[in-house]
VOGU-3710 file (C-alpha; in Angstrom, 3 decimals, decimal comma):
1> mevtavlpfl> 40,107/149,114/158,428  38,931/148,060/154,970  36,470/149,707/152,583  34,993/147,701/149,696  33,078/149,035/146,701  30,911/146,381/145,025  29,660/146,892/141,451  27,332/144,500/139,595  28,900/142,417/136,831  28,307/138,703/136,198
11> pdlpirllas> 25,754/136,732/138,277  27,303/136,075/141,716  30,601/137,524/140,436  30,483/141,288/141,111  33,411/143,657/140,680  35,069/144,593/143,965  37,480/147,427/144,683  39,239/147,038/148,021  40,867/149,858/149,983  42,850/148,216/152,792
21> pltatlalvv> 46,088/149,417/154,418  48,050/147,177/152,010  46,230/148,101/148,784  46,104/151,796/149,721  49,863/151,793/150,341  50,519/150,160/146,991  48,175/152,602/145,231  50,006/155,540/146,820  53,396/154,166/145,710  52,173/153,730/142,121
31> aavaamvlly> 50,661/157,225/142,047  53,712/158,973/143,550  56,256/157,292/141,281  54,045/157,740/138,205  53,597/161,465/138,935  57,363/162,060/139,089  58,013/159,958/135,980  55,345/161,881/134,042  56,873/165,174/135,204  60,234/163,963/133,896
41> aagymahdpe> 58,576/162,786/130,660  57,224/166,295/130,034  60,825/167,364/129,442  62,052/164,128/127,872  59,265/163,976/125,253  58,927/167,739/124,729  59,972/167,623/121,065  58,527/164,217/120,121  55,742/164,587/117,526  53,888/161,587/119,028
51> rvrffgtmmm> 53,884/162,836/122,633  50,046/162,944/122,788  49,892/159,224/122,028  52,699/158,656/124,539  50,998/160,400/127,449  47,630/158,830/126,644  49,135/155,350/126,734  51,086/156,145/129,900  47,913/157,261/131,669  46,141/154,063/130,591
61> fvaamellvl> 49,118/152,114/131,948  48,991/153,868/135,337  45,198/153,513/135,575  45,453/149,775/134,867  48,092/149,373/137,569  45,960/151,267/140,099  43,047/148,990/139,233  45,250/145,950/139,748  46,463/146,923/143,241  42,932/147,905/144,345
71> sgdwitllaa> 41,249/144,781/142,931  39,161/142,923/145,480  38,235/139,998/143,232  40,019/137,799/140,733  37,911/138,898/137,724  38,876/142,550/138,189  42,495/141,594/138,809  42,585/139,543/135,598  41,151/142,458/133,616  43,742/144,840/135,065
81> wemigfasyl> 46,501/142,284/134,448  45,487/142,154/130,763  45,411/145,938/130,513  48,921/146,454/131,892  50,223/143,766/129,548  48,645/145,462/126,525  49,723/148,947/127,604  53,310/147,787/128,190  53,347/146,317/124,666  52,288/149,671/123,228
91> ligfwhtrdg> 54,837/151,591/125,302  57,812/149,302/124,658  56,976/149,488/120,959  56,271/153,238/121,026  59,057/154,023/118,531  57,866/151,197/116,273  59,529/152,583/113,147  63,013/152,039/114,596  64,932/148,843/113,923  64,403/146,122/116,523
101> vpgaatrafl> 61,651/147,912/118,438  58,654/145,851/117,171  60,560/142,641/117,878  61,389/143,749/121,432  57,753/144,642/122,150  56,470/141,383/120,653  59,015/139,332/122,598  58,063/140,955/125,909  54,366/140,456/125,147  54,783/136,772/124,233
111> ytrtadlgly> 56,905/135,916/127,263  54,605/137,571/129,783  51,484/136,222/128,077  52,867/132,695/128,290  53,285/133,039/132,041  49,864/134,687/132,393  48,324/131,260/131,843  49,384/130,438/135,409  47,320/133,318/136,795  44,222/132,264/134,834
121> laaflligva> 44,424/128,660/135,990  45,084/129,685/139,597  42,192/132,163/139,642  39,729/129,653/138,161  40,907/126,966/140,591  40,500/129,237/143,623  37,091/130,486/142,471  35,940/126,899/141,921  37,147/125,725/145,351  35,927/128,746/147,347
131> gtseisatla> 32,725/129,366/145,386  33,446/133,095/145,167  35,773/135,394/143,233  36,552/137,555/146,283  40,324/137,407/146,777  40,295/137,541/150,584  37,833/134,615/150,757  39,783/132,449/148,303  42,992/132,936/150,325  41,475/130,703/153,020
141> ttgtpaliag> 42,012/127,731/150,653  44,231/125,007/152,126  45,693/121,635/151,213  46,504/120,472/147,697  44,436/123,192/145,933  46,423/125,843/147,797  49,723/124,228/146,769  48,703/123,960/143,098  47,324/127,514/143,040  50,456/128,830/144,762
151> llllfaamgk> 52,750/127,241/142,167  50,583/128,582/139,343  50,705/132,082/140,819  54,480/131,736/141,098  54,638/130,862/137,390  52,637/133,997/136,550  54,886/136,137/138,764  58,006/134,649/137,159  56,863/135,973/133,796  55,865/139,463/134,895
161> saqvpmqdwl> 58,807/139,984/137,289  61,420/138,389/134,957  62,451/135,577/137,277  64,578/132,587/136,239  64,178/131,068/133,664  62,186/133,960/132,136  64,726/136,612/133,073  65,996/137,656/129,660  62,904/139,393/128,233  63,289/142,372/130,571
171> mramagptpv> 66,791/143,164/129,331  65,496/143,155/125,745  62,584/145,488/126,551  64,740/148,630/126,656  63,567/149,781/123,230  60,947/152,168/124,635  61,496/155,732/125,886  63,339/156,073/129,201  60,213/157,182/131,175  58,594/153,903/130,097
181> sallhsatlv> 61,542/151,919/131,453  61,498/153,902/134,694  57,806/153,245/135,292  57,772/149,678/133,979  60,699/148,606/136,199  59,731/150,360/139,399  56,054/150,392/140,326  53,986/148,922/137,503  54,446/145,952/135,166  57,419/144,189/136,778
191> aagaillira> 56,101/144,967/140,255  52,837/143,174/139,452  54,383/139,708/139,950  55,764/140,561/143,381  52,509/142,278/144,391  50,559/139,178/143,367  52,665/136,924/145,619  52,631/139,419/148,507  48,833/139,455/148,453  48,594/135,653/148,057
201> apmlpggall> 51,208/134,915/150,754  48,691/134,007/153,534  47,492/131,065/151,419  50,876/129,641/150,378  51,814/126,325/152,055  55,383/125,323/152,889  56,136/123,673/149,550  55,012/126,711/147,577  56,957/129,041/149,892  60,148/127,048/149,335
211> avglvggvta> 59,648/127,205/145,559  59,037/130,972/145,707  62,128/131,531/147,852  64,408/129,392/145,681  63,234/131,011/142,436  63,806/134,444/143,958  67,203/133,581/145,426  68,513/132,036/142,210  67,228/135,027/140,222  68,895/137,477/142,622
221> vvaglmalaa> 72,246/135,829/141,850  71,787/135,030/138,148  70,376/138,460/137,241  73,043/140,115/139,400  75,739/138,373/137,350  73,980/139,483/134,158  73,955/143,095/135,387  77,657/142,921/136,180  78,401/141,642/132,652  76,126/144,139/130,836
231> rdlkrllaas> 77,657/146,569/128,332  74,650/148,937/128,310  73,507/151,080/131,248  69,783/150,494/130,749  70,341/146,746/130,359  72,396/146,806/133,564  69,527/148,492/135,394  67,028/146,069/133,839  68,980/143,037/135,066  69,212/144,765/138,442
241> tasqyglmlv> 65,406/144,990/138,507  65,037/141,225/138,073  67,649/140,681/140,808  65,907/142,998/143,297  62,517/141,389/142,695  64,285/138,094/143,333  65,186/139,388/146,794  61,520/140,265/147,350  60,545/136,700/146,479  63,128/135,469/148,999
251> avgagvpvaa> 61,254/137,423/151,684  57,898/135,998/150,553  59,391/132,479/150,525  60,704/133,057/154,041  57,121/133,719/155,150  57,569/137,475/155,748  55,737/139,283/152,909  55,950/142,619/154,751  59,748/142,560/154,210  59,113/142,125/150,487
261> llhliahaai> 56,652/145,035/150,584  59,199/147,321/152,258  61,805/146,494/149,618  59,235/146,976/146,840  58,519/150,488/148,120  62,205/151,352/148,475  63,042/149,855/145,101  60,238/151,779/143,360  61,788/155,132/144,285  65,394/154,011/143,801
271> ksalflgagv> 65,039/152,289/140,446  62,886/154,996/138,890  65,498/157,587/139,960  68,283/155,485/138,419  66,444/155,102/135,114  65,625/158,794/134,969  69,295/159,606/135,572  70,263/157,184/132,813  67,822/159,023/130,540  69,607/162,328/131,153
281> fqhdrdstdl> 72,968/160,778/130,287  71,392/159,214/127,188  70,005/162,644/126,319  73,592/163,991/126,378  75,413/161,184/124,567  72,587/159,796/122,401  73,470/156,312/123,657  73,291/154,106/126,731  76,320/152,015/125,814  78,749/152,103/128,737
291> dalkgagrar> 81,709/152,925/126,500  79,835/155,936/125,113  78,830/157,113/128,615  82,352/157,340/130,053  82,644/160,655/131,873  78,984/161,578/131,321  78,495/162,016/135,059  81,283/164,578/135,339  79,552/166,731/132,735  76,410/166,819/134,900
301> pgifagfala> 77,593/166,645/138,523  74,130/167,361/139,930  72,461/164,528/138,014  75,399/162,243/138,818  75,084/163,054/142,534  71,423/162,017/142,448  72,265/158,877/140,475  75,049/158,040/142,957  72,740/158,507/145,963  70,184/156,173/144,419
311> alalaglppm> 72,920/153,650/143,572  74,283/153,692/147,120  70,739/153,360/148,449  70,206/150,263/146,305  73,506/148,833/147,585  72,071/149,091/151,106  74,100/151,879/152,683  72,556/153,566/155,740  70,487/155,519/156,415  68,838/155,185/152,996
321> aaffskdail> 65,701/153,196/152,264  67,084/149,872/150,997  69,360/149,557/154,049  66,274/148,959/156,197  64,405/146,807/153,678  67,425/144,577/152,966  67,977/144,106/156,698  64,362/142,954/156,922  64,930/140,483/154,067  68,143/139,106/155,618
331> aaaldspfas> 66,436/138,774/159,010  63,495/136,983/157,378  65,821/134,608/155,520  67,779/133,860/158,705  64,565/133,205/160,664  63,133/130,956/157,924  63,109/127,139/158,122  64,826/127,317/154,721  67,620/129,573/156,000  70,413/127,291/154,760
341> wllplallgs> 69,190/127,934/151,194  67,762/131,430/151,276  70,302/133,321/153,382  73,410/132,562/151,244  71,511/133,448/148,067  70,266/136,723/149,580  73,774/137,641/150,780  75,344/136,883/147,401  72,620/138,859/145,622  73,351/141,816/147,929
351> vltgaymara> 77,089/141,652/147,198  76,375/141,658/143,465  74,077/144,679/143,906  76,960/146,743/145,244  79,306/145,429/142,544  77,215/146,346/139,497  76,187/149,723/140,897  79,836/150,584/141,614  80,717/149,588/138,065  78,063/151,951/136,680
361> lkvlwtgkad> 79,290/154,810/138,887  82,906/154,265/137,853  82,038/154,323/134,143  79,993/157,513/134,504  82,687/159,319/136,495  85,874/158,278/134,690  86,484/159,633/131,219  86,173/162,862/129,295  83,481/165,272/130,510  81,916/166,632/127,304
371> qpvdavplma> 79,749/169,709/127,319  76,142/168,594/128,012  73,292/169,476/125,675  70,340/171,708/126,572  69,256/171,998/130,189  66,565/169,600/131,381  64,822/171,295/134,351  61,679/169,155/134,296  63,723/165,971/133,982  65,956/167,026/136,899
381> agmgvlvvla> 62,920/167,975/139,032  61,212/164,601/138,579  64,417/162,727/139,307  65,240/164,936/142,310  62,010/164,132/144,155  62,566/160,395/143,629  66,163/160,642/144,899  64,890/162,335/148,076  62,365/159,515/148,532  65,091/156,908/147,934
391> atlgfgfkpl> 67,155/158,488/150,694  64,401/159,034/153,269  61,647/156,429/152,833  63,295/154,043/155,283  62,396/156,300/158,205  58,716/155,695/157,472  58,904/151,915/157,533  58,199/151,533/161,266  54,943/153,549/161,128  53,978/151,623/157,998
401> eamldayppe> 54,520/148,298/159,782  52,327/149,518/162,624  49,594/150,583/160,197  49,698/147,204/158,444  49,996/145,389/161,790  52,714/143,254/160,193  56,290/143,180/161,435  59,399/141,496/160,055  61,459/139,445/162,538  63,539/141,540/164,880
411> pawfipltgl> 67,013/141,323/163,323  69,869/139,852/165,332  72,556/142,351/166,304  74,841/141,234/163,504  72,297/141,533/160,664  72,701/145,320/160,116  76,482/144,932/160,264  76,326/142,028/157,815  74,083/143,960/155,423  76,418/146,964/155,553
421> avglvglalg> 79,481/144,754/155,103  78,164/142,931/152,019  77,136/146,259/150,480  80,582/147,781/151,033  82,358/144,645/149,804  80,247/144,671/146,640  80,943/148,367/146,029  84,687/147,865/146,536  84,800/144,868/144,194  82,764/146,599/141,484
431> wavaparllg> 84,945/149,714/141,610  88,363/148,033/141,851  87,993/144,846/139,793  87,024/144,674/136,118  83,976/142,506/135,320  86,077/140,149/133,177  88,334/139,358/136,153  85,483/139,311/138,646  83,292/136,943/136,638  86,004/134,840/134,994
441> pllgpasrgf> 84,476/131,995/132,955  80,963/133,235/133,814  81,408/136,431/131,765  80,315/134,845/128,470  77,208/133,032/129,788  76,230/136,102/131,853  76,539/138,362/128,779  74,201/136,003/126,906  71,664/135,930/129,730  72,515/132,339/130,756
451> eiaggmqalv> 70,460/131,026/127,863  70,304/127,245/127,435  69,173/125,773/124,111  68,163/129,163/122,755  66,281/130,241/125,871  62,726/131,529/125,768  63,300/132,797/122,231  63,459/129,204/120,958  60,902/127,769/123,379  58,217/130,472/123,134
461> arpalalaav> 58,798/133,255/120,621  59,674/131,282/117,480  56,920/128,639/117,808  54,325/131,339/118,578  55,370/133,477/115,612  55,429/130,404/113,341  51,877/129,497/114,436  50,772/133,091/113,878  52,189/133,016/110,328  50,325/129,771/109,584
471> cdridgwiig> 47,085/131,253/110,908  47,656/134,315/108,739  48,053/132,053/105,690  44,870/130,178/106,557  43,043/133,470/106,907  44,372/134,572/103,519  43,234/131,305/101,929  39,731/131,682/103,366  39,510/135,246/102,082  40,841/134,226/98,674
481> tvvlggvagg> 38,340/131,368/98,397  35,180/132,723/100,026  35,413/136,473/99,575  37,174/136,715/96,226  35,599/133,476/94,911  36,731/131,294/92,072  38,166/127,799/92,021  41,443/128,907/90,471  42,006/131,547/93,118  41,172/129,063/95,872
491> aralaaltea> 43,560/126,496/94,393  46,398/129,015/94,236  45,683/130,116/97,797  45,595/126,486/98,962  48,918/125,779/97,251  50,455/128,858/98,874  49,029/127,796/102,240  50,465/124,289/101,885  53,873/125,660/100,973  53,791/128,071/103,923
501> ieirllavvr> 52,855/125,283/106,335  55,694/123,129/105,015  58,153/125,992/105,459  56,970/126,666/109,003  57,070/122,977/109,919  60,608/122,780/108,559  61,539/125,823/110,657  60,069/124,178/113,772  61,953/120,930/113,055  65,177/122,895/112,614
511> aigrinlslg> 64,537/124,779/115,859  63,993/121,493/117,705  67,186/120,166/116,125  69,127/123,220/117,266  67,738/122,818/120,782  68,747/119,146/120,897  72,196/119,986/119,496  72,654/122,729/122,109  71,628/120,349/124,878  74,044/117,740/123,554
521> qfsrrtdrdt> 76,901/120,241/123,435  76,047/121,416/126,941  76,016/117,805/128,154  79,360/117,120/126,457  80,964/120,189/128,038  79,565/119,226/131,426  80,866/115,660/131,054  84,268/116,762/129,797  84,952/119,819/131,946  83,143/118,906/135,155
531> idgaifglvd> 82,720/115,155/135,625  85,911/114,035/133,837  87,848/116,866/135,427  86,680/115,857/138,888  87,461/112,158/138,338  90,890/112,670/136,775  91,689/115,307/139,386  90,840/112,821/142,132  93,031/110,194/140,453  95,969/112,599/140,149
541> rtialgarar> 95,645/113,679/143,768  95,443/110,051/144,920  98,608/109,195/142,991  100,373/112,247/144,428  99,270/111,332/147,952  100,509/107,774/147,431  103,893/109,080/146,260  104,193/111,160/149,416  103,115/108,260/151,628  105,648/105,963/149,905
551> rlqsgfihre> 108,481/108,100/151,231  107,611/106,954/154,761  108,262/103,324/153,744  111,926/103,731/152,809  113,235/100,467/154,391  116,032/102,251/156,314  116,245/100,981/159,909  117,415/104,282/161,385  114,406/106,155/159,859  111,953/103,554/161,120
561> maltfagivl> 113,471/103,791/164,619  113,238/107,589/164,552  109,554/107,491/163,567  108,849/104,919/166,294  110,617/107,086/168,899  108,640/110,147/167,816  105,380/108,228/168,101  106,224/106,991/171,596  107,093/110,546/172,731  103,773/111,836/171,332
571> vigvliaapl> 101,763/109,140/173,130  103,570/109,759/176,437  103,003/113,510/176,092  99,251/112,978/175,555  99,029/110,650/178,572  100,815/113,166/180,787  98,830/116,190/179,569  95,375/114,573/179,588  94,872/114,559/183,419  95,626/118,285/183,521
581> yl> 92,489/119,030/181,461  90,124/116,545/183,131
//
């Protein structure tokens, strides 16, 4: 059953709010997680002088996300998409007087805004083809327009959900208060990309589905490696978020969006609980650096128990929520025509999930248990409810599937065992093996976010900031000439503008040079360490094989006769034994 509210707006483009089983479920998830995070924030922000501004912005953030999930047309969805982007910028930069915070907020805003172009182009294309802005009607689009729109929507989702190659902005967005991170990573901003693809899944053709699945699978592995290499608990959880949304995209790419929805629901409760637990430990140690948090869990055994339950749930241990949702993803990947690509990536991403969560648990439990600071009853209450949901939500998945009338493939008998096995293997590896040994030569690249040629910082942030500075200079010149008047003032402003443009152009040229130099160094390392190594290794092995084969050609008659006799005996044995098996 669906209920639609239609409000007048532009001619033939009204605003629609849609309450369907899918949108109502998503709205309930957003509301429940937001309520517990705000309860936690009442304790976390109790002594902050700017808490009124904080809660006002948080409420705007939640309202924008509710509008997004209930949108029935592309115009409303675009407006909500803009609102959550703006609200996330304000929240990430909430402590804007601290070092590095404005840069982190600006970087997150620029990266997501760059990807938002994909959503605009896709929405305008679908509206133009279908002749209406109603989302359900535009999803009947087929053929080339559907493929192009699907790839554009994927690009938008890659930005919001921090998928490869836009994965690094999320790890840098930890400058805001912990309740912001908990909400942003669980049911709001980062979830928006996955929600967009889940809703658009009926339209996606095979080519777009393969692209979605591959992007998600690669992100599940790459971000999992980044989480394992992280030296900060909140950065570890942030990389984990990108990895888990990668698994959701694997399910969408496999053609089973309901499996992605189940994991989104489970992940919303689990990840918000983990971030809230991290906030308590940060409250005690005034840091989220893993070295500073050693033993923090032993000082607060109750909070650590909740954090551990959520961590084990994320690793996929039964009977907790992610055990059921990950089984659905693995079954979908196995049943997909792209199984040879998607299933190995999903399995490896699941192993890495257990590994980085075990690493976090080991750090929190081993070390000196200092006396904790003041009690945090509201913080513990908000986290406790989310931990209970993380442990029990899986039992509601079957009724939810029936309500949605959408079912993941029935898993083969070995899928639950495989999911449990990869989770346990990951936990054992993360607990017993240090990240440096586990990652080996990948530790350095993983610590740097697998950036190539400066990453998105060089490709997006620096050019955008340089252009903004030039525009600011132009604006200053116009004001100096028109508003303040005077030829001399205008000349000085023009000279300053020219100098500024030259400086910015030089900075852009240098950035391009650094990118080219980085690509050249990467190419040289690849040629030297990979291609040359493979060729020279093949040559060495061929020479060694020839040396071994040369020993058979010794020239001694008695050795040749012995080899001939052995060959004759082998042939006779085969001839005698063959009839027995025919």
